[in-house]
ChimeraX commands (.cxc) that place a marker at each C-alpha (Angstrom):
marker #1 position 45.87,195.43,51.48 radius 0.5
marker #1 position 45.25,197.05,54.91 radius 0.5
marker #1 position 44.11,200.54,54.72 radius 0.5
marker #1 position 44.98,202.83,57.56 radius 0.5
marker #1 position 44.13,206.63,57.83 radius 0.5
marker #1 position 47.85,207.48,57.55 radius 0.5
marker #1 position 48.75,205.81,54.28 radius 0.5
marker #1 position 45.48,205.21,52.41 radius 0.5
marker #1 position 46.49,207.51,49.58 radius 0.5
marker #1 position 49.39,205.31,48.85 radius 0.5
marker #1 position 47.41,202.09,49.04 radius 0.5
marker #1 position 44.57,203.47,46.81 radius 0.5
marker #1 position 47.26,204.46,44.34 radius 0.5
marker #1 position 48.70,200.91,44.38 radius 0.5
marker #1 position 45.23,199.47,44.02 radius 0.5
marker #1 position 44.56,201.58,41.00 radius 0.5
marker #1 position 47.92,200.69,39.45 radius 0.5
marker #1 position 46.90,197.02,39.95 radius 0.5
marker #1 position 43.55,197.54,38.28 radius 0.5
marker #1 position 45.24,199.27,35.37 radius 0.5
marker #1 position 47.53,196.27,34.93 radius 0.5
marker #1 position 44.52,193.83,35.19 radius 0.5
marker #1 position 42.65,195.80,32.54 radius 0.5
marker #1 position 45.68,195.69,30.27 radius 0.5
marker #1 position 45.84,191.87,30.79 radius 0.5
marker #1 position 42.16,191.49,30.00 radius 0.5
marker #1 position 42.59,193.42,26.79 radius 0.5
marker #1 position 45.56,191.22,25.72 radius 0.5
marker #1 position 43.33,188.24,26.24 radius 0.5
marker #1 position 40.38,189.66,24.31 radius 0.5
marker #1 position 38.33,190.35,27.37 radius 0.5
marker #1 position 37.06,193.73,28.56 radius 0.5
marker #1 position 36.93,195.14,32.04 radius 0.5
marker #1 position 33.85,197.36,32.11 radius 0.5
marker #1 position 34.37,200.05,34.78 radius 0.5
marker #1 position 31.03,201.51,34.29 radius 0.5
marker #1 position 29.46,198.16,35.54 radius 0.5
marker #1 position 31.96,197.84,38.34 radius 0.5
marker #1 position 31.42,198.45,42.02 radius 0.5
marker #1 position 34.03,199.37,44.68 radius 0.5
marker #1 position 33.71,198.67,48.42 radius 0.5
marker #1 position 35.92,199.05,51.38 radius 0.5
marker #1 position 35.57,196.46,54.11 radius 0.5
marker #1 position 36.35,197.21,57.78 radius 0.5
marker #1 position 35.14,197.84,61.10 radius 0.5
marker #1 position 32.77,200.84,61.51 radius 0.5
marker #1 position 35.54,202.74,63.35 radius 0.5
marker #1 position 38.10,202.09,60.67 radius 0.5
marker #1 position 35.68,203.04,57.92 radius 0.5
marker #1 position 34.75,206.40,59.61 radius 0.5
marker #1 position 38.50,207.22,59.71 radius 0.5
marker #1 position 38.48,207.10,55.85 radius 0.5
marker #1 position 35.16,208.61,55.25 radius 0.5
marker #1 position 36.50,211.34,53.00 radius 0.5
marker #1 position 37.38,208.60,50.29 radius 0.5
marker #1 position 34.31,208.49,48.04 radius 0.5
marker #1 position 35.51,206.91,44.87 radius 0.5
marker #1 position 38.40,205.31,42.96 radius 0.5
marker #1 position 39.44,205.56,39.33 radius 0.5
marker #1 position 39.77,202.76,36.95 radius 0.5
marker #1 position 40.45,203.11,33.27 radius 0.5
marker #1 position 39.69,206.82,33.39 radius 0.5
marker #1 position 36.30,206.06,34.91 radius 0.5
marker #1 position 35.32,207.15,38.55 radius 0.5
marker #1 position 33.79,204.38,40.43 radius 0.5
marker #1 position 31.93,205.40,43.63 radius 0.5
marker #1 position 32.41,203.39,46.77 radius 0.5
marker #1 position 29.35,201.46,47.86 radius 0.5
marker #1 position 28.39,200.27,51.24 radius 0.5
marker #1 position 27.00,197.02,49.97 radius 0.5
marker #1 position 27.98,194.70,47.14 radius 0.5
marker #1 position 26.38,191.51,45.61 radius 0.5
marker #1 position 29.03,188.82,44.96 radius 0.5
marker #1 position 27.89,185.46,43.55 radius 0.5
marker #1 position 24.40,186.13,44.66 radius 0.5
marker #1 position 25.25,186.98,48.25 radius 0.5
marker #1 position 24.85,190.63,49.43 radius 0.5
marker #1 position 27.54,191.72,51.84 radius 0.5
marker #1 position 28.03,195.01,53.50 radius 0.5
marker #1 position 31.19,197.06,54.28 radius 0.5
marker #1 position 31.47,195.40,57.68 radius 0.5
marker #1 position 31.31,191.94,56.06 radius 0.5
marker #1 position 28.03,190.90,57.49 radius 0.5
marker #1 position 25.30,189.16,55.72 radius 0.5
marker #1 position 22.36,190.89,57.35 radius 0.5
marker #1 position 21.21,192.47,54.13 radius 0.5
marker #1 position 21.48,189.13,52.35 radius 0.5
marker #1 position 19.46,187.36,55.15 radius 0.5
marker #1 position 16.83,190.09,54.87 radius 0.5
marker #1 position 16.45,189.78,51.18 radius 0.5
marker #1 position 16.38,186.01,51.38 radius 0.5
marker #1 position 13.66,186.09,53.95 radius 0.5
marker #1 position 11.59,188.52,51.99 radius 0.5
marker #1 position 11.91,186.21,48.89 radius 0.5
marker #1 position 10.87,183.06,50.82 radius 0.5
marker #1 position 7.85,184.90,52.41 radius 0.5
marker #1 position 6.88,186.17,48.99 radius 0.5
marker #1 position 6.93,182.50,47.60 radius 0.5
marker #1 position 4.92,181.32,50.50 radius 0.5
marker #1 position 2.31,184.00,50.15 radius 0.5
marker #1 position 1.92,183.30,46.38 radius 0.5
marker #1 position 1.68,179.51,47.14 radius 0.5
marker #1 position -1.50,180.21,49.11 radius 0.5
marker #1 position -3.34,180.91,45.92 radius 0.5
marker #1 position -2.94,177.30,44.69 radius 0.5
marker #1 position -2.86,175.48,48.04 radius 0.5
marker #1 position -6.45,174.59,48.05 radius 0.5
marker #1 position -6.15,172.59,44.80 radius 0.5
marker #1 position -3.30,170.27,46.23 radius 0.5
marker #1 position -3.32,167.28,48.44 radius 0.5
marker #1 position -1.55,167.74,51.72 radius 0.5
marker #1 position 1.61,165.71,50.73 radius 0.5
marker #1 position 1.81,167.55,47.58 radius 0.5
marker #1 position 1.42,170.94,49.14 radius 0.5
marker #1 position 4.14,170.17,51.54 radius 0.5
marker #1 position 6.48,169.07,48.80 radius 0.5
marker #1 position 5.80,172.15,46.65 radius 0.5
marker #1 position 6.21,174.55,49.69 radius 0.5
marker #1 position 9.54,172.87,50.63 radius 0.5
marker #1 position 10.75,173.09,47.05 radius 0.5
marker #1 position 9.86,176.84,46.79 radius 0.5
marker #1 position 11.68,177.76,49.93 radius 0.5
marker #1 position 14.61,175.41,49.52 radius 0.5
marker #1 position 15.20,176.73,45.96 radius 0.5
marker #1 position 15.73,180.15,47.50 radius 0.5
marker #1 position 18.15,178.84,50.08 radius 0.5
marker #1 position 20.38,177.02,47.63 radius 0.5
marker link #1:1,2 radius 0.2
marker link #1:2,3 radius 0.2
marker link #1:3,4 radius 0.2
marker link #1:4,5 radius 0.2
marker link #1:5,6 radius 0.2
marker link #1:6,7 radius 0.2
marker link #1:7,8 radius 0.2
marker link #1:8,9 radius 0.2
marker link #1:9,10 radius 0.2
marker link #1:10,11 radius 0.2
marker link #1:11,12 radius 0.2
marker link #1:12,13 radius 0.2
marker link #1:13,14 radius 0.2
marker link #1:14,15 radius 0.2
marker link #1:15,16 radius 0.2
marker link #1:16,17 radius 0.2
marker link #1:17,18 radius 0.2
marker link #1:18,19 radius 0.2
marker link #1:19,20 radius 0.2
marker link #1:20,21 radius 0.2
marker link #1:21,22 radius 0.2
marker link #1:22,23 radius 0.2
marker link #1:23,24 radius 0.2
marker link #1:24,25 radius 0.2
marker link #1:25,26 radius 0.2
marker link #1:26,27 radius 0.2
marker link #1:27,28 radius 0.2
marker link #1:28,29 radius 0.2
marker link #1:29,30 radius 0.2
marker link #1:30,31 radius 0.2
marker link #1:31,32 radius 0.2
marker link #1:32,33 radius 0.2
marker link #1:33,34 radius 0.2
marker link #1:34,35 radius 0.2
marker link #1:35,36 radius 0.2
marker link #1:36,37 radius 0.2
marker link #1:37,38 radius 0.2
marker link #1:38,39 radius 0.2
marker link #1:39,40 radius 0.2
marker link #1:40,41 radius 0.2
marker link #1:41,42 radius 0.2
marker link #1:42,43 radius 0.2
marker link #1:43,44 radius 0.2
marker link #1:44,45 radius 0.2
marker link #1:45,46 radius 0.2
marker link #1:46,47 radius 0.2
marker link #1:47,48 radius 0.2
marker link #1:48,49 radius 0.2
marker link #1:49,50 radius 0.2
marker link #1:50,51 radius 0.2
marker link #1:51,52 radius 0.2
marker link #1:52,53 radius 0.2
marker link #1:53,54 radius 0.2
marker link #1:54,55 radius 0.2
marker link #1:55,56 radius 0.2
marker link #1:56,57 radius 0.2
marker link #1:57,58 radius 0.2
marker link #1:58,59 radius 0.2
marker link #1:59,60 radius 0.2
marker link #1:60,61 radius 0.2
marker link #1:61,62 radius 0.2
marker link #1:62,63 radius 0.2
marker link #1:63,64 radius 0.2
marker link #1:64,65 radius 0.2
marker link #1:65,66 radius 0.2
marker link #1:66,67 radius 0.2
marker link #1:67,68 radius 0.2
marker link #1:68,69 radius 0.2
marker link #1:69,70 radius 0.2
marker link #1:70,71 radius 0.2
marker link #1:71,72 radius 0.2
marker link #1:72,73 radius 0.2
marker link #1:73,74 radius 0.2
marker link #1:74,75 radius 0.2
marker link #1:75,76 radius 0.2
marker link #1:76,77 radius 0.2
marker link #1:77,78 radius 0.2
marker link #1:78,79 radius 0.2
marker link #1:79,80 radius 0.2
marker link #1:80,81 radius 0.2
marker link #1:81,82 radius 0.2
marker link #1:82,83 radius 0.2
marker link #1:83,84 radius 0.2
marker link #1:84,85 radius 0.2
marker link #1:85,86 radius 0.2
marker link #1:86,87 radius 0.2
marker link #1:87,88 radius 0.2
marker link #1:88,89 radius 0.2
marker link #1:89,90 radius 0.2
marker link #1:90,91 radius 0.2
marker link #1:91,92 radius 0.2
marker link #1:92,93 radius 0.2
marker link #1:93,94 radius 0.2
marker link #1:94,95 radius 0.2
marker link #1:95,96 radius 0.2
marker link #1:96,97 radius 0.2
marker link #1:97,98 radius 0.2
marker link #1:98,99 radius 0.2
marker link #1:99,100 radius 0.2
marker link #1:100,101 radius 0.2
marker link #1:101,102 radius 0.2
marker link #1:102,103 radius 0.2
marker link #1:103,104 radius 0.2
marker link #1:104,105 radius 0.2
marker link #1:105,106 radius 0.2
marker link #1:106,107 radius 0.2
marker link #1:107,108 radius 0.2
marker link #1:108,109 radius 0.2
marker link #1:109,110 radius 0.2
marker link #1:110,111 radius 0.2
marker link #1:111,112 radius 0.2
marker link #1:112,113 radius 0.2
marker link #1:113,114 radius 0.2
marker link #1:114,115 radius 0.2
marker link #1:115,116 radius 0.2
marker link #1:116,117 radius 0.2
marker link #1:117,118 radius 0.2
marker link #1:118,119 radius 0.2
marker link #1:119,120 radius 0.2
marker link #1:120,121 radius 0.2
marker link #1:121,122 radius 0.2
marker link #1:122,123 radius 0.2
marker link #1:123,124 radius 0.2
marker link #1:124,125 radius 0.2
marker link #1:125,126 radius 0.2
marker link #1:126,127 radius 0.2
view
């Protein structure tokens, strides 16, 4: 749902109503929605997000969930502006860590094997 500064209270109420229905559906199916492990985020342009800056949390199943400026979905970290800069930074950091740790065993490998292992280490992080 689009959130504008004029009607965001109505939209948040509708969202919370949907989440209550979702939780009831989960309970009927024997599943549980755990609000204490949930994260809420608003996506938008920086200007639009500033216009609703007084919104700090939402309520789901009588649990207050604070709004976050980043969230990890299926292993990808996105921020409230829907960019993957944070994910790219974390991925680069992980790849550099693997390469630095590889230096400890590099001298005991042949060149072809070293290239294969280095490629495998980095590509496993990219997949």
